[in-house]
N, C-alpha and C positions, 0 to 999 in steps of 0.2 A: 443470590449469594454464596452459595456453593459453603458452608461454613464459615467464611467470614465474619466475622463478629465485627460492628456497625460501631465500633469506640474498641478502642485497646490497641494492639498492637497493628501498623496498616499492611494494605497488603502489596508488595512490591514484586518486580521481575526483572532480576539482571541485564537481561538482554534490552526490556528496552531503556536501559540508564544510557543506551545505543541508537544514535542516532545512522539511520539510512542516509546516505550519501541519496540527494537529491532528483541526481541528472539518471540512478538511478529507477529508482520507485519511476520516472518519466520512461523508463523502456519498457517493465512490465506494465503497462497505463496507460500510452504513449496520448491517447484524447482527455485523460481524462482534468484535467485543466484549465481545458477548452471547455470539457463540460458545463464546471464548475462557474466559470465565468461567463460563461450565456446564461446559464440559473439566476444568478446573482444582475445582470445585467437586461434578463428579460429577453434574451436577442432569440429570433426567428434562429428554426431547425433548418440546420443548412442544409437537407433531408428532404425535406417537403414544403419549407416554407411558411409553418405554420408555429406561428407565438412557440414558445416556450415556457408550457405550464409549474411556475419555480412552487408542487409543494413540498405540505413536508414530505413526503414521501421520494418525493423524487432528492432533495435539498441530504437525505440522510443514508443513501443508497450511495450517492459519488461520495458525501464524505465515510459514505464503510471504502468502497474502494477506496481508496489514498491511503485509509490508517491498514485495509488490505494488506498495497504491497507494503509499506512501512517495515508487516509484522514477516510478511512473505520472506522479505532480503533479508530479515531478520535472526528469522530459523533458519534461513538455508541454507548457514553454516554449519551447523551442530546437522542438519539433515543431512547434507553432502558426506558430513562423515561416520552418521551413522549407514546412509545407502551412495556408498559410492560409487557403484553401476549404474542407477537409474537415470535412466532416458533422459529424461529431463535436466538434467549439467550440463548437458550437447550443448542446449541455446548459449547465442554468443552471449548476454548478459554473461553469466561466467564464464566468463574466459576477457574479459571484460577488467579496464588496470583499474579504474571505480573501486569494482566490486573484488580485483584479486586483495588490491588498497586493505580491503575494509574487513578481509576475510581476516590477514591480520590480527 
């Protein structure tokens, strides 16, 4: 809890108030929704036809990656201003019209 009191002032991140467009998050991790749906439905793996085990760890891993995509999109706007020449900004997602409108 890194010096945050369990009572009193609430924890707040300004960037968390902005929702990243879902289609941008899908471009970062294109298969994450598919894996989430397969875990929920307990379907077979598309790679080896073994049943997917819906464990706590597997569900948590998928949810963390979904949150990571949203957080990365939110934080990338500031990171781009701090390091405008970084190679990562050359990826097509950062020139996508949805990203450019989100950035504004």
